[in-house]
DRENDO-1510 file (C-alpha; in Angstrom, 1 decimal, always signed):
<recs>
REC; n; res; u; v; w
REC; 1; MET; +8.3; -36.6; +18.7 .
REC; 2; ASP; +11.1; -34.9; +20.6 .
REC; 3; THR; +9.9; -31.5; +21.9 .
REC; 4; ASN; +13.0; -30.5; +23.8 .
REC; 5; ALA; +14.3; -28.4; +20.9 .
REC; 6; TYR; +11.1; -26.4; +20.8 .
REC; 7; GLN; +11.1; -25.8; +24.6 .
REC; 8; GLN; +14.8; -24.8; +24.4 .
REC; 9; LEU; +13.9; -22.3; +21.7 .
REC; 10; ALA; +11.3; -20.8; +23.9 .
REC; 11; ILE; +13.7; -20.5; +26.8 .
REC; 12; ASP; +16.5; -19.0; +24.8 .
REC; 13; LYS; +14.7; -16.7; +22.3 .
REC; 14; LEU; +11.0; -16.4; +23.2 .
REC; 15; GLY; +11.1; -15.1; +26.8 .
REC; 16; GLY; +10.7; -18.4; +28.8 .
REC; 17; GLU; +9.1; -21.8; +28.8 .
REC; 18; PHE; +5.8; -22.3; +27.1 .
REC; 19; GLY; +2.9; -23.5; +29.3 .
REC; 20; GLN; +1.2; -24.8; +26.1 .
REC; 21; LEU; +4.1; -26.1; +24.1 .
REC; 22; ASP; +1.7; -27.4; +21.4 .
REC; 23; LEU; +1.0; -23.8; +20.4 .
REC; 24; LEU; +4.7; -23.2; +19.6 .
REC; 25; ILE; +4.9; -26.5; +17.7 .
REC; 26; THR; +1.8; -25.7; +15.7 .
REC; 27; ALA; +3.2; -22.2; +15.0 .
REC; 28; LEU; +6.1; -23.9; +13.2 .
REC; 29; THR; +4.0; -26.4; +11.3 .
REC; 30; HIS; +3.4; -25.7; +7.6 .
REC; 31; ARG; +0.2; -26.8; +5.8 .
REC; 32; SER; +2.2; -29.1; +3.5 .
REC; 33; TYR; +3.5; -31.1; +6.5 .
REC; 34; VAL; -0.1; -31.7; +7.6 .
REC; 35; ASN; -1.0; -33.0; +4.1 .
REC; 36; GLU; +1.8; -35.6; +4.4 .
REC; 37; HIS; +1.0; -36.6; +8.0 .
REC; 38; ARG; -2.8; -36.5; +8.2 .
REC; 39; SER; -2.9; -39.4; +10.6 .
REC; 40; THR; -0.7; -37.8; +13.3 .
REC; 41; VAL; -1.0; -34.0; +12.7 .
REC; 42; LYS; -4.3; -32.2; +12.6 .
REC; 43; GLU; -3.4; -28.5; +12.7 .
REC; 44; HIS; -1.1; -26.1; +10.8 .
REC; 45; ASN; +0.0; -22.6; +11.6 .
REC; 46; GLU; -2.3; -20.5; +9.5 .
REC; 47; ARG; -4.8; -19.6; +12.2 .
REC; 48; LEU; -2.0; -18.5; +14.5 .
REC; 49; GLU; -0.5; -16.6; +11.7 .
REC; 50; PHE; -3.8; -14.7; +11.3 .
REC; 51; LEU; -3.8; -13.8; +15.0 .
REC; 52; GLY; -0.1; -12.9; +15.1 .
REC; 53; ASP; -0.4; -10.6; +12.1 .
REC; 54; ALA; -3.0; -8.5; +14.0 .
REC; 55; VAL; -0.9; -8.4; +17.2 .
REC; 56; LEU; +2.2; -7.4; +15.2 .
REC; 57; GLU; +0.5; -4.6; +13.3 .
REC; 58; LEU; -1.1; -3.2; +16.5 .
REC; 59; VAL; +2.1; -3.2; +18.4 .
REC; 60; VAL; +4.0; -1.5; +15.6 .
REC; 61; THR; +1.2; +1.1; +15.0 .
REC; 62; GLU; +1.1; +1.9; +18.7 .
REC; 63; PHE; +4.8; +2.4; +18.8 .
REC; 64; LEU; +4.8; +4.8; +15.8 .
REC; 65; TYR; +1.8; +6.8; +17.0 .
REC; 66; ALA; +3.3; +7.3; +20.5 .
REC; 67; ASN; +6.8; +8.3; +19.4 .
REC; 68; TYR; +6.4; +10.2; +16.1 .
REC; 69; SER; +4.3; +13.1; +14.9 .
REC; 70; GLU; +4.7; +12.6; +11.2 .
REC; 71; PRO; +1.6; +12.6; +9.0 .
REC; 72; GLU; -0.4; +9.5; +8.3 .
REC; 73; GLY; +1.2; +8.7; +4.9 .
REC; 74; ILE; +4.7; +8.6; +6.3 .
REC; 75; LEU; +3.6; +6.5; +9.4 .
REC; 76; THR; +1.9; +4.0; +7.0 .
REC; 77; ASN; +5.1; +3.6; +5.0 .
REC; 78; TRP; +7.2; +3.1; +8.1 .
REC; 79; ARG; +4.8; +0.5; +9.4 .
REC; 80; SER; +4.8; -1.3; +6.1 .
REC; 81; SER; +8.6; -1.4; +6.1 .
REC; 82; LEU; +8.6; -3.0; +9.6 .
REC; 83; VAL; +6.0; -5.7; +9.0 .
REC; 84; ARG; +6.8; -6.6; +5.4 .
REC; 85; THR; +7.9; -10.1; +4.5 .
REC; 86; GLU; +11.6; -9.3; +4.2 .
REC; 87; SER; +11.7; -7.7; +7.7 .
REC; 88; ILE; +9.9; -10.4; +9.7 .
REC; 89; GLY; +11.5; -13.2; +7.6 .
REC; 90; ALA; +14.9; -11.9; +8.5 .
REC; 91; ALA; +13.9; -11.8; +12.2 .
REC; 92; ALA; +12.8; -15.4; +12.0 .
REC; 93; THR; +16.1; -16.4; +10.5 .
REC; 94; ARG; +18.0; -14.6; +13.3 .
REC; 95; LEU; +15.9; -16.4; +15.9 .
REC; 96; GLY; +16.7; -19.8; +14.4 .
REC; 97; PHE; +13.3; -20.9; +13.3 .
REC; 98; GLU; +14.3; -22.6; +10.1 .
REC; 99; PRO; +15.7; -25.9; +11.5 .
REC; 100; LEU; +12.5; -26.4; +13.5 .
REC; 101; LEU; +10.1; -25.7; +10.7 .
REC; 102; ARG; +7.9; -28.8; +9.9 .
REC; 103; LEU; +7.7; -28.9; +6.1 .
REC; 104; SER; +6.8; -31.4; +3.5 .
REC; 105; ARG; +9.6; -32.9; +1.4 .
REC; 106; GLY; +8.6; -30.8; -1.5 .
REC; 107; GLU; +8.6; -27.5; +0.4 .
REC; 108; LYS; +12.1; -28.3; +1.8 .
REC; 109; ARG; +13.3; -28.3; -1.8 .
REC; 110; GLY; +11.5; -25.0; -2.6 .
REC; 111; THR; +13.0; -21.8; -3.8 .
REC; 112; GLU; +14.6; -19.2; -1.6 .
REC; 113; ARG; +11.7; -16.8; -2.2 .
REC; 114; ALA; +9.2; -19.5; -1.0 .
REC; 115; ARG; +11.3; -20.2; +2.0 .
REC; 116; ALA; +11.5; -16.5; +3.0 .
REC; 117; GLN; +7.7; -16.3; +2.8 .
REC; 118; ILE; +7.3; -19.4; +5.0 .
REC; 119; LEU; +9.7; -17.9; +7.6 .
REC; 120; ALA; +7.8; -14.7; +7.6 .
REC; 121; ASN; +4.5; -16.5; +8.2 .
REC; 122; SER; +6.1; -18.6; +11.0 .
REC; 123; PHE; +7.2; -15.4; +12.8 .
REC; 124; GLU; +3.6; -14.1; +12.8 .
REC; 125; ALA; +2.4; -17.5; +14.0 .
REC; 126; VAL; +4.9; -17.6; +16.8 .
REC; 127; THR; +3.8; -14.1; +17.8 .
REC; 128; GLY; +0.2; -15.4; +18.0 .
REC; 129; ALA; +1.4; -18.3; +20.1 .
REC; 130; ILE; +3.2; -16.1; +22.5 .
REC; 131; TYR; +0.1; -13.9; +22.8 .
REC; 132; LEU; -2.1; -16.8; +23.7 .
REC; 133; ASP; +0.4; -18.5; +26.1 .
REC; 134; LYS; +1.9; -15.5; +27.8 .
REC; 135; GLY; -0.3; -12.5; +27.1 .
REC; 136; TRP; -0.1; -9.1; +25.5 .
REC; 137; GLU; +2.9; -7.7; +27.3 .
REC; 138; ALA; +5.1; -10.7; +26.4 .
REC; 139; ALA; +4.0; -10.5; +22.8 .
REC; 140; LYS; +4.8; -6.8; +22.8 .
REC; 141; ALA; +8.2; -7.3; +24.3 .
REC; 142; PHE; +9.0; -10.0; +21.7 .
REC; 143; ILE; +8.0; -7.7; +18.8 .
REC; 144; THR; +9.9; -4.7; +20.3 .
REC; 145; GLU; +13.1; -6.8; +20.7 .
REC; 146; ASN; +13.0; -8.4; +17.2 .
REC; 147; ILE; +11.2; -5.9; +15.0 .
REC; 148; LEU; +11.1; -2.4; +16.4 .
REC; 149; SER; +14.8; -2.6; +17.3 .
REC; 150; THR; +15.5; -2.5; +13.5 .
REC; 151; PHE; +13.6; +0.8; +12.9 .
REC; 152; ASP; +16.7; +3.1; +13.2 .
REC; 153; GLY; +18.5; +1.1; +10.5 .
REC; 154; ILE; +15.4; +1.3; +8.2 .
REC; 155; LEU; +15.3; +5.1; +8.7 .
REC; 156; LYS; +19.0; +5.5; +7.9 .
REC; 157; SER; +18.9; +3.3; +4.8 .
REC; 158; GLY; +15.7; +5.0; +3.4 .
REC; 159; SER; +14.3; +1.6; +2.6 .
REC; 160; TRP; +10.9; +2.7; +3.9 .
REC; 161; MET; +10.4; +5.1; +1.0 .
REC; 162; ASP; +8.1; +4.4; -1.8 .
REC; 163; PRO; +10.1; +3.1; -4.8 .
REC; 164; ARG; +8.6; +5.7; -7.1 .
REC; 165; ALA; +9.7; +8.5; -4.8 .
REC; 166; ILE; +13.2; +7.1; -4.7 .
REC; 167; CYS; +13.2; +7.0; -8.5 .
REC; 168; ARG; +12.1; +10.6; -8.8 .
REC; 169; LYS; +14.7; +11.7; -6.2 .
REC; 170; SER; +17.6; +9.9; -8.0 .
REC; 171; SER; +16.4; +11.3; -11.4 .
REC; 172; ARG; +16.5; +14.8; -10.1 .
REC; 173; ALA; +19.9; +14.3; -8.7 .
REC; 174; ARG; +21.2; +13.0; -12.0 .
REC; 175; ALA; +19.4; +15.7; -14.1 .
REC; 176; VAL; +21.7; +18.1; -16.0 .
REC; 177; PRO; +20.8; +21.7; -15.1 .
REC; 178; ARG; +19.5; +23.9; -17.9 .
REC; 179; HIS; +21.6; +26.8; -18.9 .
REC; 180; SER; +19.7; +30.0; -19.1 .
REC; 181; THR; +20.6; +32.6; -21.7 .
REC; 182; LYS; +21.6; +35.9; -20.2 .
REC; 183; TYR; +21.6; +39.1; -22.3 .
REC; 184; THR; +23.4; +42.3; -21.8 .
REC; 185; ALA; +22.8; +45.7; -23.3 .
REC; 186; LYS; +25.2; +44.9; -26.1 .
REC; 187; THR; +24.1; +41.4; -26.9 .
REC; 188; ALA; +20.4; +41.7; -26.5 .
REC; 189; PRO; +18.6; +41.1; -29.8 .
REC; 190; THR; +16.8; +44.0; -31.4 .
REC; 191; THR; +13.2; +44.0; -32.5 .
REC; 192; THR; +14.3; +43.6; -36.2 .
REC; 193; ASP; +16.4; +40.5; -35.3 .
REC; 194; VAL; +13.5; +38.9; -33.4 .
REC; 195; ARG; +11.1; +39.6; -36.3 .
REC; 196; SER; +13.5; +38.2; -38.9 .
REC; 197; ARG; +14.0; +35.0; -36.8 .
REC; 198; ARG; +10.2; +34.6; -36.6 .
REC; 199; LEU; +9.9; +35.0; -40.4 .
REC; 200; CYS; +12.6; +32.4; -41.0 .
REC; 201; ARG; +10.9; +29.9; -38.7 .
REC; 202; GLN; +7.6; +30.3; -40.5 .
REC; 203; ARG; +6.8; +27.8; -43.2 .
REC; 204; PRO; +6.1; +29.1; -46.7 .
REC; 205; GLN; +2.4; +29.1; -47.5 .
REC; 206; ARG; +1.4; +26.7; -50.2 .
REC; 207; ARG; -0.7; +28.2; -53.1 .
REC; 208; ARG; -4.0; +26.5; -53.3 .
REC; 209; HIS; -4.8; +25.1; -56.7 .
REC; 210; ARG; -8.3; +26.2; -57.9 .
REC; 211; PRO; -9.7; +23.7; -60.4 .
REC; 212; GLN; -10.8; +25.3; -63.6 .
REC; 213; GLN; -14.5; +25.2; -64.4 .
REC; 214; THR; -15.1; +22.4; -66.8 .
REC; 215; GLY; -17.9; +21.2; -69.0 .
REC; 216; ARG; -18.5; +17.9; -70.6 .
REC; 217; PRO; -15.7; +15.3; -70.8 .
REC; 218; GLY; -13.6; +15.0; -73.8 .
REC; 219; ARG; -10.8; +12.7; -74.9 .
REC; 220; CYS; -7.1; +13.6; -75.0 .
REC; 221; ARG; -4.7; +12.5; -77.7 .
REC; 222; HIS; -3.7; +9.5; -75.6 .
REC; 223; GLY; -7.2; +8.3; -75.5 .
REC; 224; SER; -8.0; +8.9; -71.9 .
REC; 225; PRO; -11.0; +11.0; -70.9 .
REC; 226; HIS; -10.5; +14.5; -69.6 .
REC; 227; GLU; -12.5; +17.6; -68.9 .
REC; 228; VAL; -12.9; +20.2; -71.7 .
REC; 229; PRO; -12.9; +23.8; -70.5 .
REC; 230; VAL; -16.2; +25.7; -71.0 .
REC; 231; SER; -14.4; +28.6; -72.7 .
REC; 232; PHE; -13.2; +26.2; -75.4 .
REC; 233; ILE; -16.7; +24.8; -75.9 .
REC; 234; SER; -18.1; +28.3; -76.1 .
REC; 235; ALA; -15.6; +29.4; -78.8 .
REC; 236; VAL; -16.3; +26.3; -80.9 .
REC; 237; SER; -20.1; +26.9; -80.6 .
REC; 238; LEU; -19.8; +30.5; -81.7 .
REC; 239; GLU; -17.7; +29.6; -84.8 .
REC; 240; ALA; -20.2; +26.9; -85.7 .
REC; 241; VAL; -23.1; +29.5; -85.6 .
REC; 242; GLY; -21.1; +31.9; -87.8 .
REC; 243; LEU; -20.6; +29.2; -90.4 .
REC; 244; TRP; -24.3; +28.3; -90.4 .
REC; 245; ARG; -25.3; +31.9; -90.9 .
REC; 246; HIS; -22.8; +32.3; -93.8 .
REC; 247; ARG; -24.4; +29.3; -95.6 .
REC; 248; LEU; -27.8; +31.0; -95.3 .
</recs>
């Protein structure tokens, strides 16, 4: 394997030659490449990525804490905007990592989104490799030059803001102001006008139907059963009693 390209990358972009060049090569080796070359390659970059992620976050956190007095919530959003996939993936592209990535044939044909994630992971892994090979100060200088240098642009663009906050802000900007009704002594409504408007807005009350007290069921002329009023039953009963007495 020709390692000259990796050493040249270290000289040109990473602050000098690597004493342990294998660390840099491993930092640019994807897991899929190991799966295809099990007999010759034993290690991929995920452990270095784990280390580099911690170094990157600590350097960024220290920078924000030392230089800004904003509350914790804003500092957290700023840090997230600096270490997110898009930011560190773009840094890896500027440094020219992509031609040196060791990927499987399938990953080389992957989507743009997958490639951006792989580049972001490789940046973290290279950060871990620099920390192990050259120490804390070299890793801090690497992060400062490639990540912290973009912070002014992030502040100007407002890309650090929470998407929900941006949506609320734009909604308020597009909102149509409400027109308040102003009255003068001549146009102010009187008490009678206000009362009449209220009466017009009121709904008419519905009269409740009280069912008539009924007795035993009867049958209407259509043959369907219905309730016969008690008053009718009483009148018929009294008439029958009168006829009975008349016969006596």
